[in-house]
C-alpha positions in Angstrom: 72.5 -45.4 -48.2 74.5 -42.3 -49.0 73.5 -40.8 -45.6 74.6 -44.0 -43.9 78.0 -44.2 -45.7 79.0 -40.5 -45.2 80.1 -40.9 -41.5 82.2 -43.9 -42.7 84.0 -41.7 -45.2 84.7 -39.1 -42.4 86.1 -41.8 -40.1 88.3 -43.2 -42.9 89.6 -39.7 -43.7 90.4 -39.1 -40.0 92.2 -42.5 -39.8 94.3 -41.8 -42.9 95.2 -38.4 -41.6 96.3 -39.9 -38.3 98.5 -42.4 -40.1 100.1 -39.7 -42.2 100.8 -37.6 -39.2 102.3 -40.6 -37.4 104.6 -41.4 -40.4 105.7 -37.8 -40.7 106.5 -37.7 -36.9 108.5 -40.9 -37.1 110.5 -39.6 -40.1 111.2 -36.3 -38.2 112.4 -38.1 -35.1 114.6 -40.5 -37.1 116.2 -37.6 -38.9 116.9 -35.8 -35.7 118.4 -38.8 -34.1 120.6 -39.4 -37.2 121.9 -35.8 -37.0 122.6 -36.0 -33.2 124.1 -39.4 -33.1 127.7 -40.0 -34.4 127.7 -42.4 -37.3 130.6 -44.7 -38.4 130.9 -46.5 -41.6 131.4 -50.3 -41.7 132.0 -51.3 -45.3 129.1 -49.8 -47.2 126.9 -49.8 -44.1 126.4 -46.8 -41.7 125.8 -47.6 -38.1 125.1 -45.3 -35.1 127.8 -45.1 -32.5 126.4 -43.2 -29.5 129.6 -43.8 -27.5 132.0 -41.8 -29.7 132.1 -38.0 -30.0 131.9 -36.9 -33.6 135.1 -35.3 -35.0 135.2 -31.6 -35.6 137.3 -29.6 -38.0 139.2 -27.4 -35.5 139.7 -30.0 -32.9 140.5 -33.1 -34.9 140.8 -32.5 -38.7 142.8 -29.3 -39.1 145.8 -30.8 -37.1 145.8 -33.8 -39.3 145.7 -31.6 -42.4 148.5 -29.5 -41.1 150.7 -32.5 -40.5 149.8 -34.6 -43.6 148.3 -32.4 -46.3 149.7 -28.8 -45.9 152.7 -29.3 -48.2 150.2 -29.2 -51.2 146.9 -28.0 -49.7 147.8 -24.6 -48.3 146.8 -20.9 -48.9 149.7 -20.5 -51.3 148.6 -23.4 -53.6 147.6 -22.5 -57.1 146.2 -25.8 -58.4 144.8 -27.6 -55.4 142.4 -26.5 -52.7 143.5 -25.0 -49.3 142.3 -27.5 -46.8 143.7 -25.5 -43.9 140.7 -23.2 -44.4 137.5 -24.6 -43.0 135.1 -23.3 -45.7 137.2 -24.7 -48.5 137.6 -28.1 -46.8 133.9 -28.2 -46.1 133.1 -27.5 -49.7 135.5 -30.3 -50.8 134.6 -32.7 -48.0 133.2 -35.5 -50.1 136.1 -35.5 -52.4 138.4 -35.5 -49.4 136.7 -38.6 -48.1 136.9 -40.3 -51.5 140.6 -39.6 -51.9 141.7 -40.3 -48.3 139.3 -43.2 -47.5 137.5 -44.7 -50.6 140.6 -44.7 -52.9 142.7 -46.1 -50.1 140.2 -48.9 -49.7 140.1 -49.4 -53.5 136.5 -48.3 -54.0 137.2 -45.0 -55.8 138.9 -44.8 -59.2 141.1 -41.7 -58.5 144.5 -41.7 -56.8 144.5 -42.1 -53.1 145.7 -39.1 -51.1 148.3 -38.4 -49.8 150.2 -39.7 -52.8 151.4 -43.2 -52.3 154.9 -43.6 -50.7 155.1 -39.8 -50.1 156.4 -38.8 -46.6 152.8 -37.7 -45.7 151.3 -41.0 -46.8 153.9 -43.0 -44.8 153.0 -41.2 -41.6 149.2 -40.9 -42.0 147.7 -43.5 -39.8 144.6 -45.7 -40.3 143.0 -44.0 -37.3 143.6 -40.6 -38.9 142.0 -41.7 -42.1 138.9 -43.0 -40.1 138.7 -39.7 -38.3 138.6 -37.7 -41.6 136.0 -40.2 -43.0 133.8 -39.9 -39.9 134.0 -36.1 -39.9 132.6 -36.0 -43.4 129.9 -38.6 -42.7 128.7 -36.7 -39.6 128.2 -33.4 -41.5 131.8 -32.0 -41.3 131.1 -29.7 -38.3 133.6 -26.8 -37.6 133.6 -27.1 -33.9 135.9 -25.1 -31.7 139.6 -25.2 -31.3 141.0 -26.9 -28.2 142.3 -24.5 -25.6 146.0 -23.6 -26.0 148.5 -25.6 -23.9 149.3 -23.3 -21.0 152.9 -24.4 -20.2 154.2 -23.2 -16.8 157.8 -24.2 -17.3 160.3 -24.9 -20.0 160.0 -28.7 -19.4 156.2 -28.5 -19.9 156.7 -26.4 -23.0 159.0 -29.0 -24.5 156.6 -31.8 -23.7 153.6 -30.0 -25.3 155.8 -29.1 -28.3 156.9 -32.6 -28.9 153.3 -33.6 -29.6 152.8 -30.8 -32.1 156.1 -31.6 -33.8 155.1 -35.2 -34.2 151.7 -34.4 -35.7 152.6 -31.4 -37.9 156.4 -31.0 -38.5 157.7 -34.6 -38.7 156.1 -35.4 -42.0 158.6 -33.1 -43.8 161.4 -32.6 -41.3 161.3 -36.2 -40.2 160.9 -37.5 -36.7 164.7 -37.3 -36.3 164.8 -33.7 -37.4 167.2 -34.5 -40.3 164.8 -33.5 -43.1 165.0 -34.9 -46.5 168.1 -34.4 -48.7 167.5 -31.7 -51.4 163.9 -31.4 -50.4 163.3 -30.3 -46.8 166.1 -28.7 -44.7 167.3 -30.3 -41.5 166.3 -28.9 -38.1 169.0 -31.1 -36.4 172.0 -29.0 -35.5 170.8 -26.3 -37.9 172.9 -23.2 -38.2 170.0 -21.4 -39.9 167.7 -22.2 -37.1 170.1 -21.4 -34.2 171.4 -18.1 -35.7 168.1 -16.2 -35.3 165.2 -17.1 -33.0 163.0 -14.3 -34.3 163.4 -15.4 -37.9 162.4 -19.0 -36.9 159.3 -17.6 -35.2 158.5 -15.5 -38.3 158.8 -18.5 -40.6 156.4 -20.6 -38.5 153.9 -17.8 -38.4 154.1 -16.6 -42.1 155.7 -19.5 -43.9 158.6 -19.2 -46.3 159.4 -19.6 -50.0 162.7 -19.4 -51.8 166.3 -20.6 -51.4 167.8 -21.2 -48.0 171.2 -22.6 -47.1 171.3 -24.8 -44.0 174.6 -26.4 -42.8 176.2 -25.5 -46.2 173.5 -27.2 -48.3 171.0 -25.4 -50.6 167.2 -26.0 -50.3 164.6 -24.4 -52.5 161.1 -25.4 -51.4 158.2 -23.8 -49.6 156.8 -24.0 -46.1 153.2 -22.9 -45.7 152.0 -20.8 -42.8 150.2 -22.8 -40.1 147.1 -21.6 -38.2 148.8 -22.1 -34.8 148.3 -19.8 -31.8 151.1 -18.1 -29.9 151.3 -20.8 -27.3 151.5 -23.6 -29.9 154.3 -21.9 -31.8 156.3 -21.2 -28.6 155.9 -24.8 -27.5 156.9 -26.5 -30.8 159.9 -24.2 -31.3 161.1 -24.7 -27.7 160.9 -28.4 -28.3 163.0 -28.1 -31.6 165.5 -25.8 -29.9 166.0 -28.4 -27.1 166.2 -31.4 -29.4 168.3 -32.7 -32.2 171.5 -31.1 -31.0 170.3 -27.5 -31.1 171.0 -24.6 -28.8 168.6 -25.2 -26.0 166.8 -21.8 -26.3 163.3 -21.3 -25.0 160.6 -19.5 -27.0 157.7 -17.8 -25.1 154.2 -16.8 -26.2 155.1 -13.1 -25.6 158.1 -13.4 -28.1 155.7 -15.0 -30.7 153.2 -12.2 -30.2 155.9 -9.5 -30.7 157.1 -11.1 -33.9 153.5 -11.5 -35.2 152.9 -7.8 -34.8 155.6 -7.0 -37.4 155.4 -7.6 -41.2 156.7 -10.9 -42.4 160.4 -11.2 -43.3 161.4 -11.3 -47.0 160.7 -14.6 -48.7 164.4 -15.6 -49.1 166.5 -14.2 -46.2 170.1 -15.3 -46.8 171.7 -17.8 -44.4 174.6 -16.7 -42.1 177.7 -15.9 -44.2 180.1 -17.5 -41.8 179.8 -21.3 -42.0 179.1 -22.9 -38.6 180.4 -26.2 -37.5 178.8 -29.2 -39.1 176.0 -31.0 -37.4 176.7 -34.2 -35.7 174.1 -35.8 -38.0 176.0 -35.0 -41.2 
């Protein structure tokens, strides 16, 4: 009897081993598909969405952070994390999702970010919140930065710069360029801006802290440096100089490169001593 049953045991062992290998293979394939297929959240459910390209930090997320989070989350911050740095944002990714998406949807107990009714909160769109959420869910990849806009003419530089201004600068300086009284200085008809092009380039590259006088009014706030390339800075400043009643100057990537090669200007460079004519927006 024992001799008769022994082959059965061997067949059962082979059968069980085959089942285990099949289950292990199915799990491996499922995990691989989950990692390669973008996922979107629908309520508490996660569903595959093979038609959409998963967001990446450099292409999709960093521009949103620059435009909506950088006033607090920058490299000069002492009490909050610098989300303009990929490693820091990656480490804090789940809290970012909770604050920007879950709290906004009422499913997380901490305050939604950006702070309710702040300039950044008012301009952060539903689609941008979804992009940040999907970036976290899909593993928060770093990706690669999009190629710089290669403008061939001043008109093209202005057009490219208008998109950067709307996504990065408008949250503080406002879409009209008028800024916020006692908080963010105006760019519209700005004597400070139009007096010194190299200084304007330096501020965008390195940021600025300390008092500044613009159109006769004092402002004492900080502007963080933004991780923009030479083309981007040239484009956005050319747009600003050719909008809001400003001087119509053009900024080139070579000019930005030259300023970048020098040490940053002092934190609080005084405004021009001779008062300029008031802006048409005052």
